[in-house]
C-alpha positions as CSV (number, residue, x, y, z in Angstrom):
1,M,-6.3,-13.7,-11.3
2,A,-9.6,-15.1,-10.0
3,P,-10.8,-13.5,-6.7
4,R,-10.3,-15.6,-3.6
5,P,-13.5,-17.0,-2.0
6,S,-14.7,-15.1,1.0
7,S,-15.4,-16.7,4.4
8,G,-18.7,-14.8,4.3
9,E,-18.3,-13.7,8.0
10,L,-18.6,-10.1,9.1
11,W,-19.1,-8.6,12.5
12,G,-20.2,-11.8,14.1
13,L,-22.7,-12.6,11.3
14,H,-22.4,-16.0,9.5
15,L,-23.7,-14.6,6.2
16,M,-22.5,-11.2,5.1
17,P,-25.1,-9.3,3.2
18,P,-24.3,-8.6,-0.5
19,R,-24.3,-4.8,0.1
20,I,-22.9,-3.1,3.2
21,L,-23.2,0.5,4.4
22,V,-19.6,1.7,5.2
23,D,-18.8,4.9,7.0
24,C,-15.7,6.7,5.8
25,C,-13.9,9.4,7.8
26,L,-12.1,11.8,5.6
27,P,-9.0,13.9,6.7
28,N,-11.0,17.1,6.3
29,G,-13.4,16.1,9.0
30,M,-16.3,14.9,6.8
31,L,-18.1,11.6,7.4
32,V,-19.3,9.9,4.2
33,S,-21.6,6.8,4.2
34,L,-21.3,4.6,1.2
35,E,-23.3,1.5,0.1
36,C,-20.6,-0.9,-1.1
37,L,-20.7,-4.4,-2.5
38,R,-19.1,-6.9,-0.1
39,E,-16.8,-8.1,-2.8
40,A,-15.6,-4.5,-3.7
41,P,-11.9,-3.9,-3.6
42,L,-10.5,-0.9,-1.7
43,T,-9.6,0.8,-5.0
44,S,-13.3,0.9,-6.1
45,I,-14.4,2.0,-2.6
46,K,-11.8,4.8,-2.7
47,Q,-13.0,6.0,-6.1
48,Q,-16.6,5.9,-5.0
49,L,-15.7,7.8,-1.8
50,F,-13.9,10.6,-3.6
51,T,-16.7,10.9,-6.2
52,E,-19.2,11.3,-3.4
53,A,-16.9,13.6,-1.4
54,R,-17.0,16.1,-4.3
55,K,-20.6,16.9,-3.2
56,Y,-19.5,17.9,0.3
57,P,-18.1,21.1,1.6
58,L,-14.4,21.3,2.3
59,Y,-13.6,18.9,-0.6
60,H,-11.1,21.4,-1.8
61,L,-9.0,20.7,1.3
62,L,-8.3,17.1,0.2
63,Q,-5.3,16.0,-1.8
64,E,-5.5,13.5,-4.7
65,E,-6.8,10.0,-4.0
66,S,-3.4,8.3,-4.3
67,S,-2.1,10.3,-1.3
68,Y,-4.3,8.4,1.1
69,I,-4.8,4.9,2.5
70,F,-7.6,3.3,4.5
71,V,-7.2,2.4,8.2
72,G,-9.7,0.2,10.1
73,V,-10.1,-1.7,13.4
74,T,-10.0,-5.4,12.8
75,Q,-11.9,-8.1,14.7
76,E,-8.7,-8.7,16.7
77,A,-9.2,-5.2,18.0
78,E,-6.0,-4.0,16.2
79,R,-5.7,-0.9,14.1
80,E,-4.6,-1.9,10.6
81,E,-3.4,0.2,7.7
82,F,-4.6,-1.2,4.4
83,Y,-1.8,-0.6,1.8
84,D,-2.9,-3.3,-0.5
85,E,-5.9,-1.7,-2.2
86,T,-6.7,-4.9,-4.2
87,R,-8.1,-6.4,-0.9
88,R,-11.8,-6.8,-0.8
89,L,-14.1,-5.4,1.9
90,C,-15.2,-8.9,2.9
91,D,-11.6,-10.0,3.5
92,L,-10.6,-7.1,5.8
93,R,-12.2,-8.7,8.9
94,L,-13.3,-5.3,10.2
95,F,-14.8,-5.0,13.7
96,H,-17.4,-2.5,12.3
97,P,-17.8,-1.1,8.8
98,I,-15.9,2.1,9.4
99,L,-12.8,3.1,7.4
100,K,-10.7,6.1,8.1
101,V,-8.8,7.8,5.3
102,I,-5.3,9.0,6.3
103,E,-2.0,10.1,4.8
104,P,0.5,7.3,5.5
105,L,3.4,8.4,7.6
106,G,6.9,7.1,6.9
107,N,8.2,4.9,4.1
108,R,5.3,3.2,2.4
109,E,7.4,0.4,0.9
110,E,9.0,-0.4,4.2
111,K,5.6,-0.6,6.0
112,I,4.3,-3.0,3.3
113,L,7.4,-5.2,3.6
114,N,7.1,-5.2,7.4
115,R,3.4,-6.2,7.2
116,E,4.2,-9.1,4.8
117,I,7.0,-10.3,7.0
118,G,4.7,-10.1,10.0
119,F,2.1,-12.3,8.2
120,A,4.8,-14.8,7.3
121,I,6.1,-15.2,10.9
122,G,2.6,-15.0,12.4
123,M,3.1,-11.8,14.5
124,P,3.8,-8.1,14.0
125,I,7.4,-7.4,13.2
126,W,7.6,-4.9,16.1
127,R,7.1,-7.7,18.6
128,V,10.2,-9.6,17.4
């Protein structure tokens, strides 16, 4: 499937730069800065993050990559969990280039379904 075109907007800028410095907060307390392509999917960012995290102390406290998801604050000032790791950095509409790595709580499939229903009806499912 061909990638969708990006709006090119990021953090109030009309043209998003091709490479972006993203700060990633790990569950072990480490902050890792990565230079990422604007078109990079979350899967490649996660792989790059865990490769870089191996160089830091306390790496041994982390679980495997698949145990975690990214969370960020969107331009709508809402905290969003990113379960779909095929989404590109330029499509996340982040307020600032900061991603937090967390272990998802609860049923992952149910959260994904609720998110998709929320997009379909135009509001979060918990507001219904």
